[in-house]
N, CA, C and O atoms as a Tinker XYZ file with bonds, in Angstrom:
   344  protein
     1  N      8.857000   38.557000   40.474000    73     2
     2  CA     8.592000   37.260000   40.449000    64     1     3
     3  C      7.594000   37.171000   39.569000    63     2     4     5
     4  O      7.951000   36.285000   38.793000    81     3
     5  N      6.587000   37.558000   39.249000    73     3     6
     6  CA     5.569000   37.839000   38.478000    64     5     7
     7  C      5.750000   37.809000   37.065000    63     6     8     9
     8  O      5.455000   36.950000   36.234000    81     7
     9  N      6.224000   38.774000   36.976000    73     7    10
    10  CA     6.845000   39.499000   35.560000    64     9    11
    11  C      7.474000   38.528000   34.726000    63    10    12    13
    12  O      7.275000   38.310000   33.531000    81    11
    13  N      8.661000   37.694000   35.924000    73    11    14
    14  CA     9.432000   36.722000   35.139000    64    13    15
    15  C      8.352000   35.322000   34.811000    63    14    16    17
    16  O      8.316000   34.778000   33.707000    81    15
    17  N      7.644000   34.956000   35.806000    73    15    18
    18  CA     6.496000   33.989000   35.089000    64    17    19
    19  C      6.079000   34.507000   33.797000    63    18    20    21
    20  O      6.336000   33.926000   32.742000    81    19
    21  N      5.437000   35.597000   33.878000    73    19    22
    22  CA     4.861000   35.845000   32.636000    64    21    23
    23  C      5.408000   35.850000   31.580000    63    22    24    25
    24  O      4.848000   35.400000   30.580000    81    23
    25  N      6.884000   36.466000   31.549000    73    23    26
    26  CA     7.559000   36.229000   30.387000    64    25    27
    27  C      7.653000   34.970000   29.775000    63    26    28    29
    28  O      7.538000   34.753000   28.569000    81    27
    29  N      7.928000   33.925000   30.908000    73    27    30
    30  CA     8.248000   32.632000   30.505000    64    29    31
    31  C      7.173000   32.017000   29.956000    63    30    32    33
    32  O      7.358000   31.117000   29.136000    81    31
    33  N      5.893000   32.408000   30.323000    73    31    34
    34  CA     4.630000   31.643000   29.795000    64    33    35
    35  C      4.368000   32.330000   28.331000    63    34    36    37
    36  O      4.032000   31.637000   27.371000    81    35
    37  N      4.550000   33.756000   28.233000    73    35    38
    38  CA     4.654000   34.026000   26.670000    64    37    39
    39  C      5.381000   33.688000   25.962000    63    38    40    41
    40  O      5.051000   33.590000   24.780000    81    39
    41  N      7.126000   33.255000   26.526000    73    39    42
    42  CA     7.842000   32.818000   25.389000    64    41    43
    43  C      7.798000   31.254000   25.154000    63    42    44    45
    44  O      8.453000   30.773000   24.229000    81    43
    45  N      6.920000   30.342000   26.102000    73    43    46
    46  CA     6.623000   28.814000   25.785000    64    45    47
    47  C      5.511000   28.971000   25.068000    63    46    48    49
    48  O      5.253000   27.928000   24.467000    81    47
    49  N      4.471000   30.119000   24.801000    73    47    50
    50  CA     3.485000   30.001000   24.160000    64    49    51
    51  C      4.260000   30.320000   22.590000    63    50    52    53
    52  O      4.214000   29.490000   21.682000    81    51
    53  N      4.759000   31.270000   22.498000    73    51    54
    54  CA     5.618000   31.560000   21.142000    64    53    55
    55  C      6.000000   30.868000   20.483000    63    54    56    57
    56  O      5.698000   30.887000   19.290000    81    55
    57  N      7.045000   29.739000   21.161000    73    55    58
    58  CA     7.980000   28.929000   20.923000    64    57    59
    59  C      6.773000   27.694000   20.361000    63    58    60    61
    60  O      6.857000   27.156000   19.257000    81    59
    61  N      5.905000   27.465000   21.161000    73    59    62
    62  CA     4.841000   26.438000   20.763000    64    61    63
    63  C      4.012000   26.541000   19.431000    63    62    64    65
    64  O      3.653000   25.711000   18.596000    81    63
    65  N      3.871000   27.757000   19.559000    73    63    66
    66  CA     2.852000   28.297000   18.091000    64    65    67
    67  C      4.341000   28.234000   16.669000    63    66    68    69
    68  O      4.300000   27.654000   15.585000    81    67
    69  N      5.160000   28.828000   17.100000    73    67    70
    70  CA     6.123000   28.847000   16.057000    64    69    71
    71  C      6.641000   27.122000   15.647000    63    70    72    73
    72  O      6.884000   26.665000   14.530000    81    71
    73  N      6.678000   26.606000   16.646000    73    71    74
    74  CA     7.167000   24.961000   16.001000    64    73    75
    75  C      5.894000   24.595000   15.325000    63    74    76    77
    76  O      6.019000   24.428000   14.112000    81    75
    77  N      4.603000   24.416000   15.850000    73    75    78
    78  CA     3.355000   24.127000   15.104000    64    77    79
    79  C      3.486000   24.715000   13.635000    63    78    80    81
    80  O      3.542000   23.961000   12.664000    81    79
    81  N      3.518000   25.631000   13.557000    73    79    82
    82  CA     3.558000   26.160000   12.475000    64    81    83
    83  C      4.981000   25.947000   11.317000    63    82    84    85
    84  O      4.961000   26.149000   10.103000    81    83
    85  N      6.020000   25.533000   12.070000    73    83    86
    86  CA     7.236000   25.330000   11.259000    64    85    87
    87  C      6.876000   23.615000   10.882000    63    86    88    89
    88  O      7.034000   22.898000    9.894000    81    87
    89  N      6.449000   23.482000   11.925000    73    87    90
    90  CA     5.977000   21.737000   11.402000    64    89    91
    91  C      5.226000   21.299000   10.225000    63    90    92    93
    92  O      5.560000   20.454000    9.394000    81    91
    93  N      3.822000   22.225000   10.300000    73    91    94
    94  CA     2.869000   22.059000    9.561000    64    93    95
    95  C      3.349000   22.673000    8.009000    63    94    96    97
    96  O      2.763000   22.410000    6.959000    81    95
    97  N      4.105000   23.225000    8.093000    73    95    98
    98  CA     4.766000   24.086000    6.938000    64    97    99
    99  C      5.475000   22.892000    6.367000    63    98   100   101
   100  O      5.062000   22.495000    5.278000    81    99
   101  N      6.727000   22.097000    7.069000    73    99   102
   102  CA     7.337000   21.447000    6.291000    64   101   103
   103  C      6.803000   20.055000    6.021000    63   102   104   105
   104  O      7.198000   19.391000    5.062000    81   103
   105  N      5.796000   19.581000    6.983000    73   103   106
   106  CA     4.994000   18.892000    6.305000    64   105   107
   107  C      4.080000   18.698000    5.069000    63   106   108   109
   108  O      3.762000   17.701000    4.420000    81   107
   109  N      3.803000   19.881000    4.989000    73   107   110
   110  CA     2.995000   20.305000    3.448000    64   109   111
   111  C      3.995000   20.497000    2.352000    63   110   112   113
   112  O      3.560000   20.469000    1.201000    81   111
   113  N      5.293000   20.690000    2.551000    73   111   114
   114  CA     6.374000   20.934000    1.713000    64   113   115
   115  C      6.768000   19.539000    1.105000    63   114   116   117
   116  O      6.924000   19.319000   -0.097000    81   115
   117  N      6.913000   18.554000    2.214000    73   115   118
   118  CA     7.008000   17.041000    2.099000    64   117   119
   119  C      6.094000   16.278000    1.340000    63   118   120   121
   120  O      6.383000   15.383000    0.546000    81   119
   121  N      4.525000   16.860000    1.757000    73   119   122
   122  CA     4.036000   16.356000    1.032000    64   121   123
   123  C      3.526000   16.607000   -0.744000    63   122   124   125
   124  O      2.949000   15.892000   -1.563000    81   123
   125  N      4.050000   17.903000   -0.769000    73   123   126
   126  CA     3.796000   18.396000   -2.174000    64   125   127
   127  C      5.407000   17.410000   -3.025000    63   126   128   129
   128  O      5.404000   16.692000   -4.025000    81   127
   129  N      6.178000   17.665000   -2.420000    73   127   130
   130  CA     7.646000   16.945000   -2.967000    64   129   131
   131  C      7.331000   15.582000   -3.303000    63   130   132   133
   132  O      7.975000   15.117000   -4.243000    81   131
   133  N      6.166000   14.557000   -2.536000    73   131   134
   134  CA     5.974000   13.164000   -2.555000    64   133   135
   135  C      4.791000   12.874000   -3.909000    63   134   136   137
   136  O      4.625000   11.944000   -4.699000    81   135
   137  N      4.140000   14.154000   -3.683000    73   135   138
   138  CA     3.148000   13.956000   -4.662000    64   137   139
   139  C      3.890000   13.967000   -5.828000    63   138   140   141
   140  O      3.893000   12.983000   -6.568000    81   139
   141  N      4.614000   15.116000   -6.112000    73   139   142
   142  CA     5.281000   15.470000   -7.424000    64   141   143
   143  C      6.339000   13.867000   -8.064000    63   142   144   145
   144  O      6.345000   13.384000   -9.197000    81   143
   145  N      6.837000   13.575000   -7.262000    73   143   146
   146  CA     7.393000   12.388000   -7.354000    64   145   147
   147  C      6.596000   11.322000   -7.674000    63   146   148   149
   148  O      6.911000   10.940000   -8.801000    81   147
   149  N      5.537000   10.533000   -7.120000    73   147   150
   150  CA     4.570000    9.745000   -7.387000    64   149   151
   151  C      3.852000   10.423000   -8.742000    63   150   152   153
   152  O      3.553000    9.659000   -9.660000    81   151
   153  N      3.662000   11.410000   -8.830000    73   151   154
   154  CA     2.780000   12.003000  -10.450000    64   153   155
   155  C      3.801000   11.507000  -11.460000    63   154   156   157
   156  O      3.411000   10.855000  -12.428000    81   155
   157  N      5.190000   11.804000  -11.270000    73   155   158
   158  CA     6.242000   11.755000  -12.223000    64   157   159
   159  C      6.168000   10.106000  -12.672000    63   158   160   161
   160  O      6.040000    9.615000  -13.793000    81   159
   161  N      6.321000    9.361000  -11.136000    73   159   162
   162  CA     6.592000    7.926000  -11.788000    64   161   163
   163  C      5.303000    6.985000  -12.129000    63   162   164   165
   164  O      5.569000    5.834000  -12.472000    81   163
   165  N      4.212000    7.289000  -12.080000    73   163   166
   166  CA     3.167000    6.946000  -12.644000    64   165   167
   167  C      2.980000    7.788000  -14.224000    63   166   168   169
   168  O      1.905000    7.364000  -14.650000    81   167
   169  N      3.321000    8.372000  -14.829000    73   167   170
   170  CA     3.607000    8.679000  -16.250000    64   169   171
   171  C      3.740000    7.511000  -17.146000    63   170   172   173
   172  O      4.841000    6.959000  -17.147000    81   171
   173  N      2.960000    7.115000  -17.785000    73   171   174
   174  CA     3.375000    6.024000  -18.962000    64   173   175
   175  C      4.299000    6.385000  -19.293000    63   174   176   177
   176  O      4.496000    7.600000  -19.294000    81   175
   177  N      5.380000    5.401000  -19.765000    73   175   178
   178  CA     6.678000    5.942000  -20.861000    64   177   179
   179  C      6.203000    5.434000  -22.084000    63   178   180   181
   180  O      5.572000    4.384000  -22.206000    81   179
   181  N      6.585000    6.358000  -23.166000    73   179   182
   182  CA     6.383000    5.922000  -24.529000    64   181   183
   183  C      6.694000    4.824000  -24.962000    63   182   184   185
   184  O      6.199000    4.512000  -26.044000    81   183
   185  N      7.452000    4.025000  -24.401000    73   183   186
   186  CA     8.313000    2.692000  -25.373000    64   185   187
   187  C      8.236000    1.582000  -24.189000    63   186   188   189
   188  O      9.077000    0.683000  -24.179000    81   187
   189  N      7.324000    1.639000  -23.286000    73   187   190
   190  CA     6.948000    1.008000  -22.555000    64   189   191
   191  C      6.147000   -0.257000  -22.898000    63   190   192   193
   192  O      5.063000   -0.129000  -23.468000    81   191
   193  N      6.651000   -1.538000  -22.564000    73   191   194
   194  CA     6.182000   -2.936000  -23.131000    64   193   195
   195  C      4.956000   -3.241000  -22.260000    63   194   196   197
   196  O      4.861000   -2.544000  -21.250000    81   195
   197  N      3.914000   -4.242000  -22.490000    73   195   198
   198  CA     3.230000   -4.672000  -21.598000    64   197   199
   199  C      4.132000   -5.949000  -20.682000    63   198   200   201
   200  O      5.157000   -6.501000  -21.083000    81   199
   201  N      3.574000   -6.155000  -19.652000    73   199   202
   202  CA     4.165000   -7.278000  -18.609000    64   201   203
   203  C      3.928000   -8.608000  -18.975000    63   202   204   205
   204  O      4.801000   -9.467000  -18.854000    81   203
   205  N      2.890000   -8.823000  -19.381000    73   203   206
   206  CA     2.138000   -9.901000  -20.164000    64   205   207
   207  C      1.639000   -9.753000  -21.429000    63   206   208   209
   208  O      1.221000   -8.627000  -21.700000    81   207
   209  N      1.560000  -10.754000  -22.430000    73   207   210
   210  CA     0.804000  -10.376000  -23.536000    64   209   211
   211  C     -0.143000  -11.538000  -23.546000    63   210   212   213
   212  O     -0.044000  -12.641000  -23.010000    81   211
   213  N     -1.109000  -11.001000  -24.308000    73   211   214
   214  CA    -2.278000  -11.905000  -24.577000    64   213   215
   215  C     -2.344000  -13.289000  -24.710000    63   214   216   217
   216  O     -3.252000  -13.988000  -24.259000    81   215
   217  N     -1.438000  -13.653000  -25.290000    73   215   218
   218  CA    -1.217000  -15.350000  -25.268000    64   217   219
   219  C     -0.622000  -15.876000  -23.955000    63   218   220   221
   220  O     -0.878000  -17.033000  -23.621000    81   219
   221  N      0.190000  -15.060000  -23.157000    73   219   222
   222  CA     0.318000  -15.506000  -21.660000    64   221   223
   223  C     -0.824000  -15.505000  -21.348000    63   222   224   225
   224  O     -1.365000  -16.604000  -21.477000    81   223
   225  N     -1.727000  -14.340000  -20.808000    73   223   226
   226  CA    -2.723000  -14.557000  -19.937000    64   225   227
   227  C     -3.909000  -15.606000  -20.389000    63   226   228   229
   228  O     -4.621000  -16.206000  -19.584000    81   227
   229  N     -3.995000  -15.722000  -21.841000    73   227   230
   230  CA    -4.849000  -17.256000  -21.945000    64   229   231
   231  C     -3.994000  -18.470000  -21.827000    63   230   232   233
   232  O     -4.603000  -19.540000  -21.855000    81   231
   233  N     -2.881000  -18.504000  -21.717000    73   231   234
   234  CA    -2.213000  -20.042000  -21.537000    64   233   235
   235  C     -2.565000  -19.786000  -19.982000    63   234   236   237
   236  O     -3.329000  -20.649000  -19.550000    81   235
   237  N     -2.169000  -18.747000  -18.980000    73   235   238
   238  CA    -2.540000  -19.163000  -17.744000    64   237   239
   239  C     -4.075000  -19.447000  -17.237000    63   238   240   241
   240  O     -4.398000  -20.037000  -16.206000    81   239
   241  N     -4.753000  -18.995000  -18.019000    73   239   242
   242  CA    -6.056000  -18.883000  -17.682000    64   241   243
   243  C     -6.552000  -20.598000  -18.158000    63   242   244   245
   244  O     -7.325000  -21.357000  -17.574000    81   243
   245  N     -5.839000  -20.785000  -19.311000    73   243   246
   246  CA    -6.016000  -22.267000  -19.719000    64   245   247
   247  C     -5.428000  -23.220000  -18.513000    63   246   248   249
   248  O     -6.031000  -24.266000  -18.272000    81   247
   249  N     -4.534000  -22.953000  -17.933000    73   247   250
   250  CA    -3.443000  -23.986000  -16.923000    64   249   251
   251  C     -4.949000  -23.498000  -15.547000    63   250   252   253
   252  O     -5.501000  -24.480000  -15.050000    81   251
   253  N     -5.183000  -22.845000  -15.328000    73   251   254
   254  CA    -6.142000  -22.506000  -14.378000    64   253   255
   255  C     -7.391000  -23.076000  -14.249000    63   254   256   257
   256  O     -7.896000  -23.385000  -13.170000    81   255
   257  N     -7.918000  -23.225000  -15.384000    73   255   258
   258  CA    -9.206000  -23.867000  -15.703000    64   257   259
   259  C     -8.791000  -25.723000  -15.745000    63   258   260   261
   260  O     -9.521000  -26.602000  -15.288000    81   259
   261  N     -7.729000  -25.893000  -16.276000    73   259   262
   262  CA    -7.459000  -27.291000  -16.283000    64   261   263
   263  C     -7.167000  -27.821000  -14.523000    63   262   264   265
   264  O     -7.737000  -28.779000  -14.000000    81   263
   265  N     -6.282000  -27.040000  -13.933000    73   263   266
   266  CA    -6.345000  -26.928000  -12.530000    64   265   267
   267  C     -7.668000  -27.326000  -11.654000    63   266   268   269
   268  O     -8.000000  -28.214000  -10.869000    81   267
   269  N     -8.149000  -26.315000  -12.162000    73   267   270
   270  CA    -9.752000  -26.462000  -11.421000    64   269   271
   271  C    -10.727000  -27.799000  -11.463000    63   270   272   273
   272  O    -11.376000  -28.371000  -10.587000    81   271
   273  N    -10.516000  -28.064000  -13.029000    73   271   274
   274  CA   -11.288000  -29.420000  -13.280000    64   273   275
   275  C    -10.427000  -30.443000  -12.738000    63   274   276   277
   276  O    -11.029000  -31.502000  -12.563000    81   275
   277  N     -9.110000  -30.461000  -12.392000    73   275   278
   278  CA    -8.732000  -31.667000  -11.959000    64   277   279
   279  C     -8.795000  -31.729000  -10.426000    63   278   280   281
   280  O     -8.585000  -32.785000   -9.829000    81   279
   281  N     -9.058000  -30.701000   -9.865000    73   279   282
   282  CA    -9.234000  -30.451000   -8.481000    64   281   283
   283  C    -10.651000  -30.885000   -8.178000    63   282   284   285
   284  O    -10.819000  -31.374000   -7.061000    81   283
   285  N    -11.796000  -30.783000   -9.051000    73   283   286
   286  CA   -13.010000  -31.171000   -8.997000    64   285   287
   287  C    -13.190000  -32.711000   -9.246000    63   286   288   289
   288  O    -13.877000  -33.454000   -8.545000    81   287
   289  N    -12.544000  -33.033000  -10.233000    73   287   290
   290  CA   -12.538000  -34.223000  -10.369000    64   289   291
   291  C    -12.011000  -35.562000   -9.103000    63   290   292   293
   292  O    -12.462000  -36.700000   -8.977000    81   291
   293  N    -10.955000  -34.888000   -8.347000    73   291   294
   294  CA   -10.368000  -35.197000   -7.371000    64   293   295
   295  C    -11.274000  -35.432000   -6.123000    63   294   296   297
   296  O    -11.293000  -36.439000   -5.416000    81   295
   297  N    -12.250000  -33.948000   -5.959000    73   295   298
   298  CA   -12.749000  -34.020000   -4.886000    64   297   299
   299  C    -14.413000  -34.986000   -5.205000    63   298   300   301
   300  O    -15.172000  -35.545000   -4.413000    81   299
   301  N    -14.455000  -34.842000   -6.562000    73   299   302
   302  CA   -15.891000  -35.818000   -6.506000    64   301   303
   303  C    -15.907000  -37.278000   -6.461000    63   302   304   305
   304  O    -16.954000  -37.924000   -6.431000    81   303
   305  N    -14.512000  -37.896000   -6.454000    73   303   306
   306  CA   -13.825000  -39.219000   -6.548000    64   305   307
   307  C    -13.231000  -39.178000   -5.549000    63   306   308   309
   308  O    -12.025000  -39.384000   -5.690000    81   307
   309  N    -13.650000  -38.951000   -4.317000    73   307   310
   310  CA   -13.112000  -39.032000   -3.338000    64   309   311
   311  C    -13.661000  -40.785000   -2.646000    63   310   312   313
   312  O    -14.715000  -41.303000   -3.015000    81   311
   313  N    -12.877000  -41.332000   -1.817000    73   311   314
   314  CA   -13.025000  -42.513000   -1.174000    64   313   315
   315  C    -13.146000  -42.342000    0.187000    63   314   316   317
   316  O    -12.327000  -41.688000    0.833000    81   315
   317  N    -14.148000  -42.906000    0.692000    73   315   318
   318  CA   -14.130000  -43.021000    2.129000    64   317   319
   319  C    -12.910000  -43.760000    2.752000    63   318   320   321
   320  O    -12.379000  -44.709000    2.176000    81   319
   321  N    -12.505000  -43.299000    3.914000    73   319   322
   322  CA   -11.363000  -43.987000    4.475000    64   321   323
   323  C    -11.808000  -44.502000    5.848000    63   322   324   325
   324  O    -12.596000  -43.778000    6.455000    81   323
   325  N    -11.460000  -45.533000    6.370000    73   323   326
   326  CA   -12.400000  -45.983000    7.379000    64   325   327
   327  C    -11.630000  -45.615000    8.739000    63   326   328   329
   328  O    -10.404000  -45.672000    8.831000    81   327
   329  N    -12.515000  -45.216000    9.825000    73   327   330
   330  CA   -11.749000  -44.314000   10.865000    64   329   331
   331  C    -11.362000  -45.411000   11.958000    63   330   332   333
   332  O    -11.846000  -46.533000   12.104000    81   331
   333  N    -10.316000  -44.752000   12.714000    73   331   334
   334  CA    -9.524000  -45.877000   13.255000    64   333   335
   335  C    -10.260000  -46.719000   14.552000    63   334   336   337
   336  O     -9.859000  -47.697000   15.183000    81   335
   337  N    -11.176000  -46.127000   14.639000    73   335   338
   338  CA   -12.140000  -47.118000   15.521000    64   337   339
   339  C    -12.649000  -48.329000   14.970000    63   338   340   341
   340  O    -13.012000  -49.249000   15.704000    81   339
   341  N    -12.713000  -48.410000   13.413000    73   339   342
   342  CA   -13.335000  -49.621000   13.139000    64   341   343
   343  C    -12.087000  -50.740000   12.970000    63   342   344
   344  O    -12.343000  -51.918000   12.719000    81   343
């Protein structure tokens, strides 16, 4: 019975070690594949056009400045509202 227990224990240990090594090897291979895909996707293409032009960015900045000044005008010109108790 002791021989069977020792054999069973050693078999379990060998399976656990081989499974761990296999999982780590598979994870490393998947990591390398993912890195190569991401490196390929991050390479700029030679005929890539910019998403926004300089005029569009300047136009958005002007709209933001206008909206900010409108907000500040409304905030500074706030009127007091009578409370319900009055």
